[in-house]
C-alpha positions in Angstrom: 164.0 -22.6 149.4 160.6 -22.0 147.7 162.1 -20.9 144.4 161.8 -23.4 141.5 165.3 -24.4 140.5 166.3 -26.3 137.4 170.0 -26.5 138.1 170.3 -28.9 141.0 173.4 -31.1 141.1 173.6 -34.7 142.4 176.0 -33.9 145.3 173.9 -30.9 146.4 170.8 -33.1 146.6 172.8 -35.9 148.3 173.8 -33.4 151.0 170.1 -32.6 151.6 169.2 -36.3 151.7 171.9 -37.0 154.2 171.0 -34.3 156.7 170.2 -35.4 160.2 166.7 -36.8 159.9 165.0 -34.3 162.3 166.6 -31.4 160.5 165.7 -32.8 157.1 162.1 -33.4 158.1 161.8 -29.9 159.7 163.1 -28.3 156.6 160.8 -30.3 154.3 157.8 -29.7 156.5 158.4 -26.0 156.6 158.5 -25.8 152.8 155.5 -28.1 152.5 153.4 -25.8 154.8 154.5 -22.7 152.8 153.2 -24.2 149.5 150.5 -26.7 150.5 147.8 -27.4 153.1 149.6 -29.9 155.3 146.3 -31.5 156.3 145.0 -32.2 152.8 146.0 -35.3 150.9 144.8 -36.3 147.5 143.4 -39.8 147.2 143.7 -41.5 143.8 142.6 -44.9 142.6 144.7 -46.9 140.1 142.8 -49.1 137.7 144.7 -51.7 135.7 142.7 -51.6 132.5 144.9 -54.1 130.7 147.0 -56.4 132.9 150.0 -58.5 132.0 151.7 -59.5 128.8 154.0 -56.5 128.6 157.0 -57.1 126.2 159.4 -55.0 128.3 162.0 -56.4 130.6 161.7 -53.9 133.5 163.4 -55.8 136.4 160.8 -54.8 139.0 157.7 -55.5 137.1 155.5 -58.6 137.5 153.6 -57.7 134.3 156.5 -58.5 132.0 155.5 -61.4 129.8 159.1 -62.8 130.0 159.0 -63.5 133.7 156.9 -66.1 135.5 155.1 -64.3 138.3 151.7 -65.9 138.3 150.0 -62.6 137.4 146.6 -63.2 135.9 146.4 -61.1 132.8 143.3 -59.6 131.2 142.4 -57.9 127.9 141.5 -54.3 127.8 138.5 -53.5 130.0 135.3 -52.2 128.5 134.3 -48.5 128.9 131.4 -49.5 131.2 133.6 -51.6 133.4 136.0 -48.7 133.9 133.1 -46.3 134.5 131.8 -48.6 137.3 135.3 -48.7 138.9 135.5 -44.9 138.7 132.2 -44.4 140.4 133.2 -46.8 143.1 136.4 -44.9 143.6 134.6 -41.6 143.8 132.2 -43.0 146.4 135.1 -44.2 148.5 136.7 -40.7 148.5 139.0 -40.7 145.5 139.3 -37.5 143.4 141.5 -39.0 140.7 141.4 -42.2 138.6 144.6 -43.4 137.0 144.3 -46.0 134.3 147.2 -48.2 133.6 147.8 -50.5 130.6 150.7 -52.9 130.3 151.8 -51.6 127.0 155.3 -50.6 125.7 153.7 -47.7 123.8 150.4 -46.6 122.6 149.3 -47.9 119.2 146.7 -46.1 117.1 143.6 -48.2 116.5 140.5 -49.5 118.2 142.1 -50.1 121.6 143.4 -46.6 121.9 140.0 -45.2 120.7 138.5 -47.2 123.6 140.9 -45.7 126.1 140.0 -42.2 124.8 136.3 -43.0 125.5 137.2 -44.1 129.0 138.9 -40.7 129.6 135.8 -38.9 128.3 133.5 -40.9 130.5 135.5 -40.5 133.7 136.2 -36.8 133.1 132.4 -36.3 132.9 132.1 -37.7 136.4 134.0 -34.6 137.8 137.1 -36.7 138.5 140.7 -36.1 137.5 141.8 -38.6 134.9 145.3 -39.9 134.6 146.7 -42.5 132.2 149.9 -44.5 132.2 150.1 -46.3 128.8 153.7 -46.3 128.0 155.4 -44.1 125.4 153.2 -41.8 123.3 153.6 -39.5 120.3 152.7 -35.8 120.2 149.5 -36.5 118.2 148.4 -39.2 120.7 149.0 -36.8 123.6 146.9 -34.2 121.8 144.1 -36.8 121.4 144.2 -37.7 125.1 144.1 -34.0 126.0 141.1 -33.4 123.8 139.3 -36.3 125.5 139.8 -34.5 128.9 142.9 -36.1 130.3 144.1 -34.3 133.4 147.5 -36.0 133.9 149.8 -38.4 132.1 152.1 -40.7 134.2 155.5 -41.7 132.8 158.1 -42.5 135.5 161.8 -42.1 135.0 162.2 -44.9 137.5 165.8 -44.1 138.6 168.8 -42.0 137.6 170.0 -42.1 134.0 173.0 -44.1 135.1 171.1 -46.8 137.1 168.3 -47.1 134.6 170.4 -49.3 132.3 170.8 -51.7 135.2 167.0 -52.1 135.4 165.7 -52.0 131.8 167.2 -52.9 128.5 164.2 -52.7 126.2 163.6 -49.0 126.2 165.8 -45.9 126.4 165.9 -43.2 129.1 165.6 -40.6 126.4 162.4 -42.1 125.1 160.9 -41.5 128.5 162.0 -37.9 128.4 160.6 -37.6 124.8 157.2 -38.9 126.0 157.1 -36.2 128.7 158.1 -33.6 126.1 155.2 -34.7 123.9 152.8 -34.4 126.9 154.1 -30.9 127.6 152.9 -29.8 124.1 149.3 -30.1 125.5 147.5 -28.9 128.5 147.9 -32.2 130.3 149.9 -32.2 133.5 152.9 -34.5 134.0 153.2 -37.2 136.7 156.7 -38.7 136.8 158.8 -40.2 139.6 160.5 -43.4 140.4 161.2 -46.4 142.6 163.7 -46.8 145.4 164.9 -50.1 146.8 166.0 -51.6 143.5 169.6 -51.8 144.6 170.4 -48.2 143.6 172.8 -45.9 145.5 171.8 -42.7 147.2 173.6 -40.9 144.4 171.2 -42.6 142.0 168.2 -41.4 144.0 169.6 -37.9 143.9 170.3 -38.4 140.2 166.7 -39.2 139.5 165.7 -36.0 141.3 168.2 -34.1 139.2 166.6 -35.4 136.1 163.1 -34.5 137.3 164.0 -31.0 138.6 165.8 -30.3 135.3 162.5 -30.6 133.5 161.0 -27.2 132.8 158.3 -27.0 134.0 158.9 -29.6 136.7 156.3 -32.4 137.0 153.1 -31.4 138.7 153.3 -34.7 140.6 156.1 -37.1 141.5 155.3 -40.6 142.7 157.8 -42.1 145.2 157.5 -45.8 145.1 159.1 -48.4 147.3 160.0 -51.6 145.4 157.6 -54.5 146.1 159.8 -57.5 145.3 157.6 -60.0 143.5 158.6 -63.6 143.1 159.7 -64.4 139.6 161.0 -60.9 138.8 164.8 -60.3 138.7 164.4 -58.2 141.8 162.6 -60.9 143.9 165.5 -61.1 146.4 165.6 -57.3 147.1 164.9 -56.5 150.8 162.1 -54.1 151.6 163.3 -50.5 151.7 163.4 -49.1 155.2 160.9 -46.4 156.3 163.8 -44.0 157.0 164.8 -44.2 153.3 161.2 -43.4 152.3 161.0 -40.5 154.6 164.3 -39.1 153.4 163.3 -39.5 149.8 159.9 -37.8 150.3 161.5 -35.0 152.3 164.3 -34.4 149.7 161.8 -34.4 146.9 159.6 -31.9 148.7 162.6 -29.6 149.3 163.9 -29.6 145.7 160.4 -29.5 144.2 158.4 -27.3 146.6 155.3 -26.9 144.4 155.0 -30.5 143.2 152.5 -33.0 144.6 154.6 -35.7 146.1 152.8 -39.1 145.9 153.4 -41.8 148.5 152.8 -44.7 146.1 153.7 -48.4 145.9 155.0 -50.1 149.1 152.5 -48.6 151.6 151.3 -52.0 152.5 154.7 -52.6 154.1 154.7 -49.3 156.0 153.2 -48.7 159.4 150.7 -45.9 159.8 153.3 -44.1 162.0 155.8 -44.4 159.1 153.2 -43.0 156.7 152.5 -40.1 159.1 156.2 -39.2 159.0 156.0 -39.2 155.2 153.0 -36.9 155.3 154.8 -34.6 157.7 157.9 -34.6 155.4 155.8 -33.4 152.4 153.9 -36.3 150.9 150.4 -35.2 150.0 148.9 -37.9 147.8 148.2 -41.6 148.1 146.7 -44.4 146.0 143.7 -46.0 147.5 142.3 -49.5 147.0 143.3 -53.0 147.9 145.4 -53.4 144.7 148.0 -51.1 143.1 148.0 -52.6 139.6 149.1 -56.1 140.7 150.6 -55.6 144.2 148.8 -55.3 147.6 147.8 -51.9 149.0 146.2 -50.9 152.3 142.4 -51.3 152.5 140.2 -48.3 151.9 138.9 -48.6 155.5 142.4 -48.6 156.9 143.2 -45.4 155.1 140.0 -43.8 156.3 140.9 -44.7 159.9 144.5 -43.3 159.4 143.1 -40.1 157.9 140.8 -39.7 160.9 143.6 -40.3 163.4 145.9 -37.8 161.7 143.2 -35.2 161.0 143.7 -35.4 157.3 141.1 -34.6 154.7 140.8 -35.6 151.0 141.8 -33.1 148.4 139.0 -32.0 146.1 139.4 -32.6 142.3 140.8 -29.8 140.1 142.2 -27.9 143.1 145.7 -27.5 141.4 144.6 -27.1 137.8 141.4 -26.4 136.0 138.9 -29.1 134.9 139.7 -29.8 131.3 136.8 -29.9 128.8 135.9 -33.0 126.9 135.8 -33.0 123.1 133.7 -35.8 121.7 135.3 -38.1 119.2 133.2 -36.8 116.3 134.4 -33.3 117.0 138.1 -34.1 117.5 140.6 -32.0 115.7 143.3 -34.7 116.0 142.7 -38.0 114.2 144.2 -41.5 114.2 147.4 -41.2 112.1 148.3 -44.8 112.2 151.6 -43.8 113.5 154.4 -46.4 113.9 157.1 -44.5 115.8 160.6 -46.1 116.1 161.1 -46.0 119.9 164.6 -47.1 120.8 165.8 -50.5 122.0 169.2 -49.9 123.7 170.3 -53.5 123.1 172.5 -54.1 126.1 172.0 -57.1 128.3 171.1 -57.2 132.0 172.3 -60.5 133.6 169.7 -60.8 136.3 166.9 -60.0 133.8 168.2 -62.7 131.5 168.4 -65.2 134.4 164.8 -64.5 135.5 163.7 -65.0 131.9 165.5 -68.3 131.5 164.1 -69.5 134.9 160.6 -68.8 133.7 161.1 -71.1 130.7 162.1 -74.1 132.9 
């Protein structure tokens, strides 16, 4: 089961997901131990460098401008602000900083230049740098790589089939194209999804089919549990049960044995015992800090106590891949092209997304 397969089928993955829980966890834990140190977990910090005002209609997201969620937006942070947050994260035990901007896609210009400088500054602190900025072109990916970016996050969110029930303002293939553009550089790929959005088990398996089909497979896969935020179309969704999270983590570990499986959003609703089951089943990364973009996350001290109780240690930076060099802006081979790519807008309508948008106007 340690071979890297790119020909998984939905039913095959569903059969794994539906195994008796103890058998599933044992299988996943065995594979995990064969490929990773089971007592080492990477700690990452997510920094929202530009919050709110996103033009997309993602049904789960409180940062969408069309919904009324009470999220306090902010303009793009300064380089010094981000450096300070990175140093705080490093002091608290994080080895990676992921910067998130509520953009549909990257636009060439002063703001992207500012993000590139943030990447340079953090990379020089001997920390892995990840960005999630929306869709990017090949040239933009190359510029991020030159600056010293370690990873780019671009989640598939769900299966291709269920995706159209969640988002109508961007296409599934555009997400794959962004990942393809990142793969033309030395930047690693971080891509996963969300469970608890009303999808079926077949959709969860379908998302894993889409991820395992990628060649190479993503170096890291975040497994998020939906945090239902008032004002979003998914505000009435019930929290996903811990058994579903354990099953999803374990199944991901089995079908992607070498990948870093990230226990991401929704940890605030999980007990430490539940999280321990996820670690046993193959999760080996968490996000630290009181906020995960805009939703609550366990406190740093609580995570430290959990690590101590479980005998876990934090992963050192650049353990999985080499530390990328930083090329200064003046020496960059890739320049601002002023690109205006035509990313798709599928054009279909999602009733619950429309309803939430109309409600926000009242």
